[in-house]
Each structure stands twice: as C-alpha cells, then as structure tokens.
C-alpha positions in Angstrom: 0.0 0.0 0.1 1.5 3.4 -1.1 1.8 6.3 1.3 0.4 9.7 0.2 2.5 12.9 0.3 1.1 13.9 3.7 2.1 10.7 5.4 5.4 10.7 3.9 6.3 14.0 5.6 7.6 13.9 9.2 5.1 15.8 11.3 6.1 18.7 13.1 5.3 17.0 16.4 7.7 14.2 15.4 10.3 16.7 14.5 10.0 18.3 17.9 10.2 15.0 19.7 13.4 14.3 17.7 14.9 17.7 18.7 13.8 17.2 22.2 15.9 13.9 22.4 18.8 15.3 20.4 19.5 18.3 22.8 20.3 16.4 25.9 22.0 13.7 24.1 24.2 16.4 22.3 24.8 17.8 25.9 26.0 14.6 27.4 28.1 13.7 24.3 29.8 17.1 24.3 30.7 16.4 28.0 32.0 13.0 27.2 34.2 14.3 24.5 35.6 17.0 26.8 36.1 15.0 30.0 36.7 11.5 28.6 38.6 12.7 25.7 39.4 10.7 22.5 42.3 9.0 24.4 41.2 7.8 27.8 43.4 5.6 30.0 46.6 6.6 28.2 49.6 4.4 28.8 52.1 7.0 30.2 54.9 4.3 30.0 54.6 3.8 26.3 56.4 6.6 24.2 55.2 5.2 20.9 51.4 5.4 22.2 52.0 8.7 23.5 53.3 10.0 20.3 50.2 8.4 18.3 47.8 9.9 20.8 49.6 13.4 20.2 49.3 12.9 16.6 45.4 12.8 16.5 45.1 16.5 15.8 42.8 16.0 12.7 40.5 13.8 14.6 40.3 16.2 17.5 39.4 19.2 15.2 36.8 17.1 13.4 35.1 15.8 16.6 35.1 19.3 18.1 34.0 21.0 14.9 31.0 18.5 14.4 29.8 18.9 18.0 30.2 22.8 17.5 28.1 22.9 14.4 25.5 20.6 15.8 25.2 22.4 19.1 25.1 26.0 17.7 22.6 24.8 15.0 20.3 23.4 17.7 20.3 26.4 19.9 20.7 29.4 17.4 17.4 28.8 15.7 15.4 29.4 18.8 17.8 31.1 21.3 19.8 33.4 19.4 18.9 36.4 21.5 20.2 34.5 24.6 23.5 33.6 22.9 24.1 37.1 22.0 24.2 37.8 25.8 27.7 36.8 25.5 28.7 39.7 23.3 29.9 42.5 25.6 32.5 45.3 25.2 35.0 43.2 27.2 34.6 39.8 25.2 34.7 41.9 21.9 37.9 43.7 22.9 39.4 40.3 24.1 38.5 38.6 20.7 40.0 41.3 18.7 43.1 41.2 20.8 43.3 37.5 20.5 43.3 38.0 16.8 46.0 40.7 17.1 48.2 38.0 18.8 47.5 35.6 16.2 48.8 37.8 13.4 51.8 38.9 15.5 52.7 35.4 16.7 56.2 34.0 16.7 54.6 30.9 15.5 51.8 31.9 13.4 50.8 28.5 12.1 50.3 26.9 15.6 48.6 30.3 17.0 46.1 30.1 13.9 45.3 26.5 14.3 44.9 26.8 18.2 42.6 30.0 17.7 40.3 27.9 15.3 40.1 25.2 17.8 39.2 27.7 20.5 36.5 28.9 18.2 35.0 25.4 18.3 35.4 25.2 22.0 33.7 28.5 22.5 31.0 27.5 20.4 30.2 24.3 22.1 30.5 26.1 25.6 28.2 28.9 24.6 25.7 26.4 23.4 26.1 23.8 26.3 24.1 25.6 28.8 21.1 26.1 26.4 20.8 22.6 25.3 18.9 21.1 28.3 15.1 21.7 28.5 15.2 23.5 31.7 17.4 23.9 35.0 16.1 20.5 36.3 17.3 18.6 33.2 20.4 20.6 33.2 21.2 19.3 36.7 20.2 15.6 35.7 22.4 15.7 32.7 25.4 16.9 34.7 24.8 14.2 37.3 24.5 11.6 34.4 27.7 12.8 32.7 29.7 13.2 35.9 28.5 9.8 37.1 29.6 8.1 34.0 33.1 9.7 34.1 33.4 8.5 37.9 32.3 5.0 36.9 34.8 4.8 34.1 37.6 6.3 36.4 36.8 4.1 39.4 36.5 0.9 37.2 39.8 2.0 35.5 41.6 2.1 39.0 40.1 -1.2 40.0 40.5 -3.0 36.4 43.2 -1.1 34.6 45.6 0.3 37.3 48.5 0.6 34.9 46.2 3.0 32.8 44.3 4.8 35.7 47.1 5.2 38.4 50.3 6.8 37.9 53.3 4.4 37.7 57.0 4.6 38.4 57.4 3.4 34.8 55.8 6.6 33.4 57.9 8.3 30.9 57.3 11.7 32.5 56.9 12.6 36.5 57.4 9.0 37.6 57.5 10.4 41.1 53.8 10.5 40.9 53.4 6.8 41.3 50.4 5.8 43.3 48.4 8.9 42.4 44.9 8.0 40.8 44.2 9.7 37.4 41.2 7.6 36.2 40.5 8.3 32.5 42.9 11.7 32.7 46.4 11.8 31.6 47.4 13.5 34.8 46.4 13.5 38.6 45.9 17.2 38.4 43.4 17.1 35.7 41.5 14.4 37.5 41.8 16.3 40.7 40.4 19.6 39.2 37.7 18.0 37.3 36.4 15.8 40.3 36.5 18.9 42.6 34.0 20.6 40.1 32.0 17.3 40.3 31.5 18.1 44.0 29.8 21.1 43.1 27.7 19.5 40.6 26.8 16.7 43.1 25.7 19.4 45.7 23.7 21.2 43.0 22.0 17.9 42.0 21.1 17.2 45.7 19.7 20.7 46.1 17.3 20.5 43.1 15.9 17.2 44.0 18.1 14.2 43.1 19.4 14.0 46.8 20.6 10.5 46.6 22.5 10.7 43.3 23.7 14.2 43.9 25.3 13.2 47.3 26.8 10.0 45.8 28.3 12.0 42.9 29.7 14.6 45.5 31.2 12.0 47.9 32.7 10.0 45.3 34.3 12.9 43.4 35.8 14.2 46.8 37.3 10.7 47.4 38.7 10.7 44.0 40.5 14.1 44.5 41.9 12.7 47.8 43.4 9.6 46.1 44.6 11.6 43.1 47.0 13.3 45.5 45.8 16.5 43.9 46.9 18.8 46.8 46.1 22.1 45.0 42.6 20.9 43.9 41.8 19.6 47.4 42.8 22.8 49.1 41.0 25.0 46.8 37.9 22.7 46.9 37.7 23.6 50.6 38.4 27.2 50.1 35.9 27.6 47.3 33.1 26.0 49.5 33.8 28.4 52.4 34.1 31.5 50.0 30.9 30.6 48.2 29.2 29.9 51.5 30.1 33.4 52.9 29.2 35.4 49.9 25.8 34.2 49.8 25.2 35.6 53.4 26.9 38.8 52.8 24.8 41.5 51.4 27.3 44.2 50.5 28.9 43.7 47.0 32.0 45.5 48.0 32.5 42.9 50.8 31.5 40.1 48.5 34.3 41.3 46.2 36.8 41.5 49.0 35.8 37.9 49.9 36.3 36.6 46.6 39.5 38.7 45.9 41.2 37.7 49.1 42.2 34.1 48.4 43.3 35.0 44.8 45.5 37.9 45.9 46.9 35.8 48.7 47.7 32.8 46.4 49.3 35.4 43.8 51.4 37.1 46.2 52.6 34.1 48.3 53.0 32.0 44.8 54.5 33.9 41.9 55.0 37.1 43.9 57.9 35.4 46.0 60.1 35.2 42.8 59.8 38.9 42.5 60.3 39.8 46.1 62.7 38.5 48.5 60.8 39.4 51.6 57.8 37.4 50.2 60.0 34.5 49.5 61.5 34.5 53.1 58.0 34.5 54.5 57.0 31.4 52.4 60.3 29.7 53.3 59.2 30.0 57.1 55.8 28.3 56.3 55.3 24.5 56.3 55.1 24.3 52.5 57.3 23.6 49.6 58.7 27.1 48.9 59.4 26.2 45.3 55.6 25.0 44.7 56.9 21.8 43.3 59.5 23.6 41.1 57.0 26.3 39.7 59.1 28.9 41.1 61.8 28.2 38.5 59.2 28.2 35.6 57.8 31.5 37.0 61.5 33.2 36.9 62.0 32.2 33.4 58.4 33.3 32.3 58.8 36.7 33.9 62.1 37.3 32.0 60.4 36.5 28.8 57.3 38.5 29.4 59.8 41.6 30.1 61.1 41.0 26.5 57.6 41.1 24.7 55.3 42.9 27.0 52.8 44.1 24.4 51.5 41.3 22.1 53.5 38.4 23.9 54.8 35.5 21.9 51.3 34.8 20.2 48.2 32.7 21.0 49.2 29.6 22.6 52.7 29.9 20.9 55.3 30.4 23.6 55.9 26.8 24.7 56.0 25.7 21.1 59.0 27.8 20.1 62.4 26.1 19.5 63.9 29.0 21.6 61.8 28.0 24.4 62.1 24.3 24.1 65.9 24.3 23.4 67.0 27.9 24.6 67.4 27.0 28.4 71.1 26.7 29.6 70.0 24.1 32.2 67.7 21.4 30.3 67.8 19.3 33.7 66.0 22.1 35.3 62.1 21.5 35.0 61.7 25.2 33.6 63.9 23.9 30.7 61.3 21.2 29.7 58.1 22.6 30.9 55.0 22.7 28.8 53.2 25.5 30.4 53.9 28.3 33.1 51.7 26.7 35.8 50.0 29.7 36.3 47.0 30.9 33.9 47.6 34.5 34.3 51.4 34.4 33.7 50.8 32.1 30.7 48.2 34.7 29.5 50.8 37.5 29.7 53.4 35.2 27.9 51.1 34.5 24.9 48.9 37.7 24.8 51.1 40.4 26.3 50.2 42.7 29.2 47.1 44.1 27.3 45.8 40.4 26.9 46.3 39.6 30.4 44.3 42.7 31.5 41.4 41.7 29.2 41.5 38.2 30.4 41.1 39.3 33.8 38.1 41.5 32.9 36.5 38.8 31.1 37.4 35.8 33.2 37.4 37.3 36.7 35.7 40.9 36.8 32.7 40.2 34.4 31.6 36.8 36.1 31.7 38.5 39.5 29.3 41.3 38.2 27.2 38.8 36.6 26.9 36.6 39.9 25.8 39.6 41.7 23.2 40.7 39.0 21.9 37.3 38.8 21.4 37.3 42.6 19.5 40.6 42.7 17.2 39.6 39.8 16.1 36.3 41.6 17.9 33.8 39.3 17.8 30.2 40.7 20.0 30.1 43.8 21.0 26.5 43.4 22.1 26.9 39.8 23.9 30.3 40.4 25.7 28.7 43.3 27.1 25.9 41.4 28.3 28.1 38.5 29.8 30.5 41.2 31.9 27.6 42.9 33.0 26.4 39.5 34.1 29.8 38.4 35.8 30.5 41.9 37.6 27.2 41.8 38.8 28.1 38.3 40.2 31.5 39.2 42.0 30.3 42.1 43.4 27.1 40.5 44.7 29.4 37.7 47.4 30.6 40.2 48.9 27.0 40.2 47.9 25.5 36.9 47.8 27.0 33.2 44.3 25.8 31.6 43.0 29.1 30.3 42.9 28.9 26.5 44.6 25.6 26.4 43.1 24.0 23.6 40.6 21.2 24.5 41.6 21.0 28.2 38.7 19.5 30.3 39.4 22.1 33.2 39.4 25.0 30.7 36.0 24.1 29.0 34.3 23.3 32.3 35.5 26.7 33.7 34.3 28.5 30.6 30.8 26.7 31.0 30.7 28.5 34.3 31.6 31.7 33.0 29.1 31.7 30.2 26.4 30.3 32.4 26.9 33.1 35.0 26.3 35.6 32.0 23.1 33.8 31.0 21.5 33.7 34.4 22.3 37.4 35.0 20.9 38.6 31.7 18.1 36.2 31.6 17.2 34.9 35.1 14.3 33.1 33.8 16.2 31.4 31.0 14.8 27.8 30.1 18.1 26.4 31.2 
C-alpha cells in the first residue's frame, strides 16, 4: 500500500520530539568528548602510544568541529537572543586582541590552528548551557555525565591500574606513582574535574536528586583525595567556604573582597615570591614547599620572557611551542627547561597575549563573572544553579594561580570553567532562561 505525500512528511510534532531527544543527548556527548577525551586511560609508560595520541590532531578538530556545528545549530534557531548575551565590550575587545596576537605570533601556524580550535570550544561551551530543557534537566544531565566519568575512572582504577594510576614506569613524572588519574592523563586534571564534580553533586542534591547528588559529591571528593591533587583539594575547601560566605553577605563590596582575598593571597605568596625576597622569606618560613613543586623556576623564566615582549606576547598559545623555549634553556635538567606551560594561567596569558591581553583576560574571566553573579542574585535567578556556577568559577580563578588551563586548546578544566563563566552571564541577563 502506497503512502500519500502527507504521510510521507515528518510531522512537526515528531520533529519536535526528535529535537527534544537530540538536545540532551548532544549535551552528554559534548561533555563525554571534553572529559573522557579521544584518548582515555593513556599508557604513560609507552612512548610510541603517547606519540600516536598526540598525532590525532585532525580527529580532534573534526570531533570538536562537528559537535560545535550541531550544538550551535540546535540552539541558534530558537535562542539566538540569549546567545548574544555573551557579546559584551570586554569579550569583543578580548576577541579582537586574540586575533592581533595570532597575526603577530612568533609561531603563526600554531597560533592560527589553536585559535580555530578555540572557536570550536567557545561555540560548544556557549551552546552547552542552553541545550537542556530547563534547569532541572540541566542538573540531571550533569549528574549523568559526571556519574559516567566517575564510573569509568573507578573501574579503571580497579581493572586497569596501569592505565588509571600513575606508575613508576611513566615516561614523565614517575614520582607521581600511586596517584589516581582515572581516564585522565594526569592526576591534576583528575583532581580539578572531580573537585568541580563535588559542586555538581551538591547542585543535584539541592534540586531534588538527593541520593544521586550526594553520591556524586562524595565519590568525586574521594577521587580528589586519592589523586593526591593537593592544590585541587585545598581550593575545593576554600571555594566551599568563600561561596558560602558570599551568599550571606549583602554588600557587593564585601563580596568582592571575600572573592579576591584568596586570589590575591595565592598570587602574592606564589608567583610574588620570585619577584620579592621578603615574600620569599615569609613562604620559606611556612610549612610548605617554597618552590611550589618547582614552579618558582618556571615563573622566573616566564617573567624574564614577558619583559622581552610585554605588548603582544609571543602569540596565541605559541610560547611553549617555540624552539627558543624548548631548546634555549641553559639548564635542561631544570624543570623550567622542559616545562609545557607556566603553571599559572595569568602568567601564561601574559606570555602568549602580552600585558594588554592579560588585562582583558582578567576583565572577561574574573571581573565580568563576578558582576554577573551579583546581578543574577539581585534579579532572582535560581539560587542552586547560580551557586554551582559561582563555585566552578571561583575554583577556576583560584586554580589558575597554580595551573595553566586558560585558553589551553581542549583542556577539560578550561572548558568546564568556561561553561560556568558563560552560565553566569546567561543567568544574569536572563534569570528566567529555560536552562
């Protein structure tokens, strides 16, 4: 029996149902790509496998490009006005400056490729918050994605310890032997993402998924502990304290001081020690590693190079790719001579984008999100959602003192942090937004 033209057409209701399923599925798929990556459980003791994984650049561009097109396509048709909330004078200025640093880069091809990849990442992250059908579904999907990540990581520890726990046979950083890393290639990545998982679990518990939320929060916190991620664990506690205090303080000035206090303290007692002998002597008197696990050597080298190119830096994502950086150190036995990043997001920004770029990064990633948080609260945005976004953002700006993930290609910490930055913007401009 033949079908007439009307029955051959896909009814609008069926198309709506298909889109309703596609949106949350794409949300989980995007997070799986970001968190699990294309190379989970990497064998860090096999040089050939590591080189093979690093050579999957084309596949990475294809995967992120595909997800970017699909997510923007699904969101733009119905929520273009909300997407445009991300366009501010600060973000426009930063975008323009990033292009300047690509053009003036010391390694133009690397900067251009990384800038294109950043475009995919920004498109995915801008759409991610708007894909779920409402706040409750957003919380549920985050629990599902984080639960899957936890399950994979714990199973890896139990069944594939050689690929989920740092080993003494690792090609790099064999001293990390015994620290859990799960699906990630480094315990610091695992520690940071699972610290953010604690915030997602708390959020899930607050919106009605109590048992699942508590389980996610507890299992995430335990993984941070077993990962030996000291910075992540410390900043997890600091973030929970600061985020709790800013919700009870009504003065925006006091809120700003509370938020800034840990950041300034970390910057002064961290990178500040290589610039000031008095600060260095204070830190040496404390019961901590005064070199911050060798980071001080890297910071000294970084500050020297920033002084040489303070305006435009060395180019978007370019500094550590330069031959003069990789082979120009007089002491290659020193960690600074073989480092892959500055272990400080703000110093990294100054190296690659110059001082003007650093200022714009601070305005877009630190100042603007704080203003969005205060505005969201005053306009009655969902307190549970706003709190989770605030916590991820706070954790990110504090962690940036010890790690370089800002604008780092497809880094899982960077994309999760950017999700919170964009999310705060959305709830500030549209407190009743569907997600």
